[in-house]
C-alpha positions, 0 to 999 in steps of 0.5 A: 456498471462498467468496470476497469478490466482486472488482469487474471491472477495466475501466480505470485507475480502481480498479486499485490496489484491484483489484490488491490484491484479486486478489493476496489471492485468489491467495494464499488459494488458494495460487497466487500463487507462479507470478507470480514463480517460474520453472517447474520444469526438465524431467526428464532422462528427458523425463518430467513431474515432479510439481513441474512438474505442480503448477506447471502446475495452479497457473498455470492456476488463477492465470490463470483467477482473473485473467481472471475479474476482468477486465471483458468490455470488456478481457478480449479484450485479455489472454486471449491471454497463456498464463501467469498471470505473463505475463497479470499483467505485461500488465495491470500494464503497462497500468494500474500507472502508479505503477510508472513512473519518471516517476510515482514521480518525481512522487509524490516531488516531491509529498512534497517539496512536502507540508505538514501541516495542523495542524488535521487529524488527523496520523496519516493525513497522516503515513501519506500523507507516508510513502507518498510519501517511499517512492517516492524513487529511490534509496530513502531510509534510514529515518533520512533519511525520518524526518528529512525528515518531522520537519521538516514536522511542525507545531507541538509534535508536530514539535518533540517529535519533533526534540527526542526524537530528538537522542540516540536517533537518528531513526527512523520508528518513533519518529516514529509513536510520538510522533505517536500519543501526541500524537493520543491526548492530542488526543482525550482533551483534546477529549473532556474539553472536550466533557464540560465544555461539556456540564456547563456547559450543564446547570448554566445550565439 
């Protein structure tokens, strides 16, 4: 089976992309379960059941894939971990700073300070705002997240989200639907204006 190459992890830079790439590979080969599952209990007769043998094989494959995706510089620091789960948690402990409470708190604070740029496409900004809001501790309900984002949305799109949600309730699905409708209208308007401008240029020549 051919795999897309994974750039070896060599530090904190690029950890998130590395993490998702490695998880995709582990799921592809069917061994990602050992990162969260406990090994099967030993048999009462002292033998090794087939499930335990499969788990051990999957764990070895998982560990091998993770080690293969580490750079030569940091590999010696993690090769001592005997299982895929222990290895995965050790790497995450070092580089997954977004998992720390302080980091989540800083990310949520950035959401509280976030303001949309009315002159830039809204969907990408909305995705960024939603991701920051999702780091709240305790987690925000879908309705509360939608309300907090709606008051930050600029101009007509924000007013439309709030107006359309008066009777039907606020939800992120509704926020996204309205924002995408506005974005589609914005693109169509810009295309029409560009065509009209091009047509006017031709008529003057």
